A tleap script that builds the chain and sets N, CA, C and O, in Angstrom:
source leaprc.protein.ff14SB
mol = sequence {
  NMET THR TYR ALA LYS SER GLY TRP THR ALA
  LEU ALA ASP SER THR ARG ARG THR ILE PHE
  ASP LEU LEU VAL GLU ARG PRO TRP SER VAL
  GLY GLU LEU ALA HIE ARG LEU PRO VAL SER
  ARG PRO ALA VAL SER GLN HIE LEU LYS VAL
  LEU LYS ASP ALA GLY LEU VAL VAL ASP ARG
  PRO ALA GLY LYS GLN ARG ILE TYR ARG VAL
  ASP PRO ALA GLY LEU THR ALA LEU ARG ALA
  GLU LEU ASP LEU PHE TRP SER LYS THR LEU
  ALA ALA TYR LYS VAL ALA ALA GLU GLN PRO
  SER GLU GLU CLEU
}
set mol.1.N position { 0.839 -1.170 0.000 }
set mol.1.CA position { 0.000 0.000 0.000 }
set mol.1.C position { 0.891 1.243 0.000 }
set mol.1.O position { 1.842 1.324 0.778 }
set mol.2.N position { 0.591 2.203 -0.862 }
set mol.2.CA position { 1.387 3.417 -0.971 }
set mol.2.C position { 0.647 4.573 -0.325 }
set mol.2.O position { -0.558 4.742 -0.512 }
set mol.3.N position { 1.379 5.359 0.431 }
set mol.3.CA position { 0.808 6.518 1.085 }
set mol.3.C position { 1.444 7.772 0.519 }
set mol.3.O position { 2.613 7.769 0.134 }
set mol.4.N position { 0.671 8.837 0.470 }
set mol.4.CA position { 1.237 10.126 0.078 }
set mol.4.C position { 2.231 10.551 1.151 }
set mol.4.O position { 2.084 10.203 2.323 }
set mol.5.N position { 3.233 11.299 0.741 }
set mol.5.CA position { 4.267 11.692 1.689 }
set mol.5.C position { 3.938 13.001 2.394 }
set mol.5.O position { 4.817 13.606 3.008 }
set mol.6.N position { 2.718 13.437 2.320 }
set mol.6.CA position { 2.291 14.657 2.993 }
set mol.6.C position { 2.114 14.405 4.488 }
set mol.6.O position { 1.570 13.379 4.898 }
set mol.7.N position { 2.575 15.340 5.280 }
set mol.7.CA position { 2.371 15.235 6.720 }
set mol.7.C position { 0.894 15.207 7.076 }
set mol.7.O position { 0.483 14.497 7.994 }
set mol.8.N position { 0.098 15.980 6.348 }
set mol.8.CA position { -1.341 16.022 6.636 }
set mol.8.C position { -1.982 14.680 6.317 }
set mol.8.O position { -2.839 14.208 7.065 }
set mol.9.N position { -1.579 14.067 5.223 }
set mol.9.CA position { -2.109 12.748 4.865 }
set mol.9.C position { -1.699 11.711 5.910 }
set mol.9.O position { -2.504 10.874 6.320 }
set mol.10.N position { -0.446 11.777 6.331 }
set mol.10.CA position { 0.038 10.835 7.348 }
set mol.10.C position { -0.748 10.975 8.639 }
set mol.10.O position { -1.043 9.978 9.298 }
set mol.11.N position { -1.088 12.200 9.004 }
set mol.11.CA position { -1.809 12.431 10.265 }
set mol.11.C position { -3.314 12.232 10.134 }
set mol.11.O position { -4.041 12.357 11.119 }
set mol.12.N position { -3.787 11.924 8.933 }
set mol.12.CA position { -5.219 11.690 8.749 }
set mol.12.C position { -5.687 10.426 9.456 }
set mol.12.O position { -6.865 10.303 9.793 }
set mol.13.N position { -4.779 9.493 9.682 }
set mol.13.CA position { -5.114 8.238 10.364 }
set mol.13.C position { -5.073 8.459 11.877 }
set mol.13.O position { -4.101 9.010 12.394 }
set mol.14.N position { -6.108 8.037 12.581 }
set mol.14.CA position { -6.201 8.284 14.024 }
set mol.14.C position { -5.094 7.578 14.820 }
set mol.14.O position { -4.616 8.116 15.818 }
set mol.15.N position { -4.688 6.388 14.392 }
set mol.15.CA position { -3.609 5.695 15.107 }
set mol.15.C position { -2.296 6.454 14.946 }
set mol.15.O position { -1.534 6.595 15.902 }
set mol.16.N position { -2.032 6.944 13.728 }
set mol.16.CA position { -0.810 7.724 13.529 }
set mol.16.C position { -0.848 9.025 14.313 }
set mol.16.O position { 0.175 9.463 14.839 }
set mol.17.N position { -2.016 9.645 14.397 }
set mol.17.CA position { -2.125 10.869 15.219 }
set mol.17.C position { -1.826 10.548 16.672 }
set mol.17.O position { -1.147 11.325 17.344 }
set mol.18.N position { -2.315 9.429 17.168 }
set mol.18.CA position { -2.054 9.032 18.553 }
set mol.18.C position { -0.560 8.792 18.757 }
set mol.18.O position { 0.013 9.242 19.749 }
set mol.19.N position { 0.064 8.092 17.829 }
set mol.19.CA position { 1.506 7.849 17.916 }
set mol.19.C position { 2.255 9.178 17.897 }
set mol.19.O position { 3.165 9.390 18.698 }
set mol.20.N position { 1.879 10.061 16.999 }
set mol.20.CA position { 2.533 11.366 16.900 }
set mol.20.C position { 2.356 12.157 18.194 }
set mol.20.O position { 3.299 12.780 18.681 }
set mol.21.N position { 1.144 12.128 18.747 }
set mol.21.CA position { 0.896 12.820 20.025 }
set mol.21.C position { 1.794 12.273 21.130 }
set mol.21.O position { 2.331 13.040 21.930 }
set mol.22.N position { 1.960 10.963 21.180 }
set mol.22.CA position { 2.854 10.373 22.182 }
set mol.22.C position { 4.296 10.820 21.957 }
set mol.22.O position { 5.021 11.107 22.910 }
set mol.23.N position { 4.703 10.876 20.698 }
set mol.23.CA position { 6.075 11.281 20.384 }
set mol.23.C position { 6.321 12.762 20.667 }
set mol.23.O position { 7.459 13.173 20.895 }
set mol.24.N position { 5.267 13.552 20.653 }
set mol.24.CA position { 5.416 14.967 21.023 }
set mol.24.C position { 5.833 15.068 22.489 }
set mol.24.O position { 6.603 15.952 22.862 }
set mol.25.N position { 5.318 14.156 23.316 }
set mol.25.CA position { 5.632 14.161 24.748 }
set mol.25.C position { 7.084 13.794 25.022 }
set mol.25.O position { 7.761 14.428 25.832 }
set mol.26.N position { 7.557 12.737 24.314 }
set mol.26.CA position { 8.928 12.263 24.529 }
set mol.26.C position { 9.252 11.199 23.486 }
set mol.26.O position { 8.340 10.670 22.849 }
set mol.27.N position { 10.535 10.872 23.296 }
set mol.27.CA position { 10.894 9.780 22.381 }
set mol.27.C position { 10.421 8.420 22.920 }
set mol.27.O position { 10.376 8.201 24.130 }
set mol.28.N position { 10.072 7.521 22.003 }
set mol.28.CA position { 9.591 6.184 22.355 }
set mol.28.C position { 10.217 5.156 21.422 }
set mol.28.O position { 10.584 5.467 20.289 }
set mol.29.N position { 10.332 3.936 21.911 }
set mol.29.CA position { 10.700 2.806 21.047 }
set mol.29.C position { 9.413 2.208 20.475 }
set mol.29.O position { 8.316 2.487 20.960 }
set mol.30.N position { 9.561 1.393 19.449 }
set mol.30.CA position { 8.402 0.732 18.847 }
set mol.30.C position { 7.676 -0.118 19.888 }
set mol.30.O position { 6.449 -0.090 19.972 }
set mol.31.N position { 8.439 -0.870 20.677 }
set mol.31.CA position { 7.833 -1.729 21.696 }
set mol.31.C position { 7.055 -0.950 22.736 }
set mol.31.O position { 5.966 -1.359 23.139 }
set mol.32.N position { 7.612 0.180 23.176 }
set mol.32.CA position { 6.907 1.012 24.161 }
set mol.32.C position { 5.604 1.548 23.585 }
set mol.32.O position { 4.577 1.574 24.264 }
set mol.33.N position { 5.654 1.976 22.324 }
set mol.33.CA position { 4.433 2.487 21.686 }
set mol.33.C position { 3.404 1.378 21.527 }
set mol.33.O position { 2.220 1.586 21.792 }
set mol.34.N position { 3.852 0.194 21.093 }
set mol.34.CA position { 2.929 -0.929 20.899 }
set mol.34.C position { 2.266 -1.328 22.217 }
set mol.34.O position { 1.105 -1.737 22.240 }
set mol.35.N position { 3.002 -1.208 23.293 }
set mol.35.CA position { 2.446 -1.541 24.606 }
set mol.35.C position { 1.336 -0.567 25.015 }
set mol.35.O position { 0.427 -0.940 25.756 }
set mol.36.N position { 1.407 0.657 24.544 }
set mol.36.CA position { 0.420 1.690 24.887 }
set mol.36.C position { -0.783 1.717 23.954 }
set mol.36.O position { -1.786 2.363 24.255 }
set mol.37.N position { -0.690 1.016 22.816 }
set mol.37.CA position { -1.726 1.112 21.793 }
set mol.37.C position { -2.409 -0.234 21.553 }
set mol.37.O position { -1.837 -1.286 21.836 }
set mol.38.N position { -3.636 -0.192 21.031 }
set mol.38.CA position { -4.356 -1.441 20.758 }
set mol.38.C position { -4.029 -2.029 19.387 }
set mol.38.O position { -4.895 -2.614 18.735 }
set mol.39.N position { -2.775 -1.873 18.950 }
set mol.39.CA position { -2.339 -2.436 17.673 }
set mol.39.C position { -1.038 -3.199 17.893 }
set mol.39.O position { -0.349 -2.997 18.893 }
set mol.40.N position { -0.716 -4.065 16.960 }
set mol.40.CA position { 0.483 -4.898 17.092 }
set mol.40.C position { 1.760 -4.085 16.875 }
set mol.40.O position { 1.735 -2.974 16.344 }
set mol.41.N position { 2.851 -4.668 17.295 }
set mol.41.CA position { 4.161 -4.040 17.102 }
set mol.41.C position { 4.451 -3.823 15.608 }
set mol.41.O position { 4.914 -2.745 15.235 }
set mol.42.N position { 4.189 -4.832 14.732 }
set mol.42.CA position { 4.409 -4.594 13.298 }
set mol.42.C position { 3.543 -3.441 12.756 }
set mol.42.O position { 3.982 -2.682 11.892 }
set mol.43.N position { 2.315 -3.322 13.271 }
set mol.43.CA position { 1.451 -2.221 12.829 }
set mol.43.C position { 2.024 -0.879 13.264 }
set mol.43.O position { 1.987 0.088 12.502 }
set mol.44.N position { 2.554 -0.812 14.487 }
set mol.44.CA position { 3.184 0.425 14.966 }
set mol.44.C position { 4.365 0.760 14.066 }
set mol.44.O position { 4.550 1.918 13.691 }
set mol.45.N position { 5.162 -0.239 13.719 }
set mol.45.CA position { 6.304 -0.008 12.825 }
set mol.45.C position { 5.859 0.546 11.475 }
set mol.45.O position { 6.494 1.451 10.934 }
set mol.46.N position { 4.776 0.009 10.935 }
set mol.46.CA position { 4.267 0.507 9.657 }
set mol.46.C position { 3.797 1.957 9.776 }
set mol.46.O position { 4.061 2.776 8.896 }
set mol.47.N position { 3.103 2.267 10.864 }
set mol.47.CA position { 2.645 3.643 11.077 }
set mol.47.C position { 3.835 4.587 11.231 }
set mol.47.O position { 3.815 5.701 10.707 }
set mol.48.N position { 4.863 4.151 11.941 }
set mol.48.CA position { 6.058 4.978 12.103 }
set mol.48.C position { 6.765 5.197 10.769 }
set mol.48.O position { 7.313 6.272 10.526 }
set mol.49.N position { 6.755 4.187 9.906 }
set mol.49.CA position { 7.357 4.346 8.585 }
set mol.49.C position { 6.637 5.429 7.795 }
set mol.49.O position { 7.275 6.247 7.133 }
set mol.50.N position { 5.314 5.436 7.863 }
set mol.50.CA position { 4.538 6.463 7.152 }
set mol.50.C position { 4.879 7.851 7.715 }
set mol.50.O position { 5.089 8.799 6.958 }
set mol.51.N position { 4.931 7.956 9.039 }
set mol.51.CA position { 5.272 9.238 9.661 }
set mol.51.C position { 6.698 9.669 9.294 }
set mol.51.O position { 6.962 10.850 9.070 }
set mol.52.N position { 7.597 8.704 9.239 }
set mol.52.CA position { 8.983 9.010 8.880 }
set mol.52.C position { 9.074 9.439 7.416 }
set mol.52.O position { 9.746 10.421 7.100 }
set mol.53.N position { 8.405 8.712 6.521 }
set mol.53.CA position { 8.400 9.066 5.099 }
set mol.53.C position { 7.807 10.452 4.860 }
set mol.53.O position { 8.184 11.139 3.911 }
set mol.54.N position { 6.885 10.855 5.719 }
set mol.54.CA position { 6.269 12.182 5.614 }
set mol.54.C position { 7.137 13.265 6.258 }
set mol.54.O position { 6.797 14.447 6.211 }
set mol.55.N position { 8.250 12.862 6.854 }
set mol.55.CA position { 9.156 13.825 7.457 }
set mol.55.C position { 8.748 14.307 8.828 }
set mol.55.O position { 9.249 15.326 9.302 }
set mol.56.N position { 7.838 13.584 9.477 }
set mol.56.CA position { 7.339 14.026 10.780 }
set mol.56.C position { 8.109 13.439 11.958 }
set mol.56.O position { 8.109 14.016 13.045 }
set mol.57.N position { 8.763 12.301 11.753 }
set mol.57.CA position { 9.541 11.688 12.830 }
set mol.57.C position { 10.897 11.250 12.309 }
set mol.57.O position { 11.081 11.018 11.114 }
set mol.58.N position { 11.830 11.143 13.220 }
set mol.58.CA position { 13.157 10.593 12.924 }
set mol.58.C position { 13.430 9.511 13.956 }
set mol.58.O position { 12.793 9.460 15.008 }
set mol.59.N position { 14.383 8.652 13.640 }
set mol.59.CA position { 14.723 7.588 14.580 }
set mol.59.C position { 16.227 7.503 14.724 }
set mol.59.O position { 16.986 8.008 13.897 }
set mol.60.N position { 16.638 6.845 15.806 }
set mol.60.CA position { 18.061 6.595 16.035 }
set mol.60.C position { 18.177 5.226 16.669 }
set mol.60.O position { 17.289 4.792 17.403 }
set mol.61.N position { 19.285 4.540 16.379 }
set mol.61.CA position { 19.471 3.223 16.985 }
set mol.61.C position { 19.837 3.347 18.461 }
set mol.61.O position { 20.548 4.263 18.872 }
set mol.62.N position { 19.333 2.405 19.237 }
set mol.62.CA position { 19.676 2.295 20.663 }
set mol.62.C position { 19.746 0.806 20.974 }
set mol.62.O position { 18.761 0.205 21.404 }
set mol.63.N position { 20.917 0.219 20.754 }
set mol.63.CA position { 21.043 -1.227 20.900 }
set mol.63.C position { 20.265 -1.912 19.794 }
set mol.63.O position { 20.464 -1.614 18.616 }
set mol.64.N position { 19.377 -2.832 20.164 }
set mol.64.CA position { 18.555 -3.534 19.180 }
set mol.64.C position { 17.277 -2.777 18.857 }
set mol.64.O position { 16.512 -3.202 17.991 }
set mol.65.N position { 17.036 -1.679 19.527 }
set mol.65.CA position { 15.817 -0.896 19.324 }
set mol.65.C position { 16.096 0.328 18.453 }
set mol.65.O position { 17.244 0.696 18.203 }
set mol.66.N position { 15.024 0.927 18.012 }
set mol.66.CA position { 15.091 2.235 17.373 }
set mol.66.C position { 14.216 3.145 18.213 }
set mol.66.O position { 13.101 2.784 18.590 }
set mol.67.N position { 14.726 4.313 18.498 }
set mol.67.CA position { 13.985 5.293 19.288 }
set mol.67.C position { 13.496 6.375 18.335 }
set mol.67.O position { 14.272 6.961 17.579 }
set mol.68.N position { 12.198 6.624 18.388 }
set mol.68.CA position { 11.562 7.603 17.497 }
set mol.68.C position { 11.233 8.869 18.271 }
set mol.68.O position { 10.882 8.835 19.451 }
set mol.69.N position { 11.358 9.989 17.563 }
set mol.69.CA position { 10.981 11.284 18.132 }
set mol.69.C position { 10.446 12.159 17.006 }
set mol.69.O position { 10.656 11.869 15.828 }
set mol.70.N position { 9.764 13.216 17.373 }
set mol.70.CA position { 9.240 14.162 16.394 }
set mol.70.C position { 10.413 14.886 15.737 }
set mol.70.O position { 11.371 15.274 16.405 }
set mol.71.N position { 10.324 15.059 14.440 }
set mol.71.CA position { 11.337 15.810 13.698 }
set mol.71.C position { 10.917 17.283 13.688 }
set mol.71.O position { 9.908 17.625 13.071 }
set mol.72.N position { 11.671 18.159 14.359 }
set mol.72.CA position { 11.291 19.578 14.395 }
set mol.72.C position { 11.158 20.208 13.005 }
set mol.72.O position { 10.321 21.088 12.802 }
set mol.73.N position { 11.973 19.764 12.058 }
set mol.73.CA position { 11.880 20.318 10.695 }
set mol.73.C position { 10.545 19.959 10.053 }
set mol.73.O position { 9.942 20.790 9.373 }
set mol.74.N position { 10.080 18.737 10.262 }
set mol.74.CA position { 8.786 18.324 9.722 }
set mol.74.C position { 7.638 19.081 10.355 }
set mol.74.O position { 6.671 19.442 9.684 }
set mol.75.N position { 7.751 19.317 11.647 }
set mol.75.CA position { 6.727 20.087 12.356 }
set mol.75.C position { 6.712 21.533 11.871 }
set mol.75.O position { 5.647 22.136 11.737 }
set mol.76.N position { 7.889 22.084 11.608 }
set mol.76.CA position { 7.985 23.449 11.079 }
set mol.76.C position { 7.336 23.534 9.701 }
set mol.76.O position { 6.652 24.510 9.394 }
set mol.77.N position { 7.548 22.515 8.872 }
set mol.77.CA position { 6.941 22.493 7.541 }
set mol.77.C position { 5.418 22.434 7.634 }
set mol.77.O position { 4.727 23.121 6.881 }
set mol.78.N position { 4.887 21.621 8.547 }
set mol.78.CA position { 3.433 21.560 8.738 }
set mol.78.C position { 2.904 22.917 9.163 }
set mol.78.O position { 1.881 23.381 8.659 }
set mol.79.N position { 3.604 23.549 10.092 }
set mol.79.CA position { 3.187 24.860 10.589 }
set mol.79.C position { 3.190 25.894 9.467 }
set mol.79.O position { 2.282 26.721 9.379 }
set mol.80.N position { 4.209 25.848 8.610 }
set mol.80.CA position { 4.287 26.787 7.487 }
set mol.80.C position { 3.114 26.592 6.526 }
set mol.80.O position { 2.538 27.565 6.038 }
set mol.81.N position { 2.762 25.332 6.257 }
set mol.81.CA position { 1.610 25.059 5.390 }
set mol.81.C position { 0.322 25.577 6.011 }
set mol.81.O position { -0.519 26.146 5.314 }
set mol.82.N position { 0.163 25.389 7.298 }
set mol.82.CA position { -1.026 25.867 7.986 }
set mol.82.C position { -1.073 27.391 7.991 }
set mol.82.O position { -2.132 27.981 7.776 }
set mol.83.N position { 0.066 28.029 8.235 }
set mol.83.CA position { 0.125 29.493 8.209 }
set mol.83.C position { -0.242 30.030 6.830 }
set mol.83.O position { -0.965 31.020 6.720 }
set mol.84.N position { 0.257 29.378 5.771 }
set mol.84.CA position { -0.063 29.795 4.409 }
set mol.84.C position { -1.558 29.652 4.139 }
set mol.84.O position { -2.182 30.536 3.551 }
set mol.85.N position { -2.120 28.537 4.573 }
set mol.85.CA position { -3.562 28.309 4.408 }
set mol.85.C position { -4.355 29.430 5.078 }
set mol.85.O position { -5.261 29.997 4.467 }
set mol.86.N position { -4.020 29.753 6.330 }
set mol.86.CA position { -4.765 30.789 7.049 }
set mol.86.C position { -4.541 32.172 6.454 }
set mol.86.O position { -5.458 32.993 6.438 }
set mol.87.N position { -3.346 32.439 5.970 }
set mol.87.CA position { -3.086 33.732 5.331 }
set mol.87.C position { -3.972 33.906 4.107 }
set mol.87.O position { -4.581 34.959 3.919 }
set mol.88.N position { -4.042 32.869 3.273 }
set mol.88.CA position { -4.888 32.924 2.078 }
set mol.88.C position { -6.365 33.049 2.452 }
set mol.88.O position { -7.109 33.819 1.846 }
set mol.89.N position { -6.770 32.285 3.453 }
set mol.89.CA position { -8.172 32.308 3.877 }
set mol.89.C position { -8.559 33.678 4.426 }
set mol.89.O position { -9.619 34.207 4.090 }
set mol.90.N position { -7.712 34.246 5.261 }
set mol.90.CA position { -8.001 35.564 5.834 }
set mol.90.C position { -7.977 36.657 4.768 }
set mol.90.O position { -8.768 37.598 4.835 }
set mol.91.N position { -7.088 36.550 3.796 }
set mol.91.CA position { -7.060 37.525 2.703 }
set mol.91.C position { -8.346 37.455 1.884 }
set mol.91.O position { -8.903 38.488 1.513 }
set mol.92.N position { -8.816 36.245 1.602 }
set mol.92.CA position { -10.070 36.078 0.855 }
set mol.92.C position { -11.247 36.608 1.667 }
set mol.92.O position { -12.160 37.215 1.108 }
set mol.93.N position { -11.233 36.385 2.976 }
set mol.93.CA position { -12.296 36.894 3.836 }
set mol.93.C position { -12.300 38.422 3.838 }
set mol.93.O position { -13.364 39.040 3.795 }
set mol.94.N position { -11.117 39.029 3.886 }
set mol.94.CA position { -11.004 40.493 3.883 }
set mol.94.C position { -11.596 41.062 2.600 }
set mol.94.O position { -12.340 42.042 2.638 }
set mol.95.N position { -11.268 40.449 1.461 }
set mol.95.CA position { -11.807 40.904 0.180 }
set mol.95.C position { -13.328 40.801 0.189 }
set mol.95.O position { -14.019 41.733 -0.221 }
set mol.96.N position { -13.846 39.676 0.654 }
set mol.96.CA position { -15.303 39.471 0.682 }
set mol.96.C position { -15.977 40.456 1.639 }
set mol.96.O position { -17.059 40.965 1.347 }
set mol.97.N position { -15.351 40.721 2.762 }
set mol.97.CA position { -15.950 41.617 3.753 }
set mol.97.C position { -15.932 43.067 3.296 }
set mol.97.O position { -16.797 43.847 3.695 }
set mol.98.N position { -14.968 43.443 2.471 }
set mol.98.CA position { -14.854 44.825 2.018 }
set mol.98.C position { -15.698 45.134 0.792 }
set mol.98.O position { -15.824 46.296 0.407 }
set mol.99.N position { -16.277 44.109 0.173 }
set mol.99.CA position { -17.133 44.334 -0.985 }
set mol.99.C position { -18.456 44.914 -0.501 }
set mol.99.O position { -19.022 44.457 0.492 }
set mol.100.N position { -18.946 45.936 -1.224 }
set mol.100.CA position { -20.244 46.490 -0.822 }
set mol.100.C position { -21.349 45.445 -0.985 }
set mol.100.O position { -21.378 44.693 -1.960 }
set mol.101.N position { -22.231 45.417 -0.034 }
set mol.101.CA position { -23.321 44.444 -0.139 }
set mol.101.C position { -24.338 44.926 -1.159 }
set mol.101.O position { -24.577 46.123 -1.313 }
set mol.102.N position { -24.920 43.977 -1.842 }
set mol.102.CA position { -25.923 44.309 -2.859 }
set mol.102.C position { -27.270 44.482 -2.172 }
set mol.102.O position { -27.680 43.663 -1.349 }
set mol.103.N position { -27.935 45.551 -2.525 }
set mol.103.CA position { -29.268 45.785 -1.949 }
set mol.103.C position { -30.323 45.232 -2.903 }
set mol.103.O position { -30.218 45.393 -4.119 }
set mol.104.N position { -31.319 44.595 -2.354 }
set mol.104.CA position { -32.385 44.021 -3.177 }
set mol.104.C position { -33.521 44.957 -3.346 }
set mol.104.O position { -34.501 44.625 -4.013 }
savepdb mol mol.pdb
quit
């Protein structure tokens, strides 16, 4: 199964959002995350791969484990996209609000 590499697409899945929320708190290993979630360890690994491919998390080796954490650069990119969206939306709202209303 192929996933889009967009951070927003990756976070569209509720399990991935939960994993991401946990990683915002602190770094976790796959096993620790699987223990906290109602999904298998392989499923957690797959979700982490999607988050990693989207640039939202990074990992580092720690013995036989990999420790995952939020990638600040990926979070900054998401924030920039959201800021751009709101800037465009507010500009369109300003234009609409400044137009004279038509009288019937």
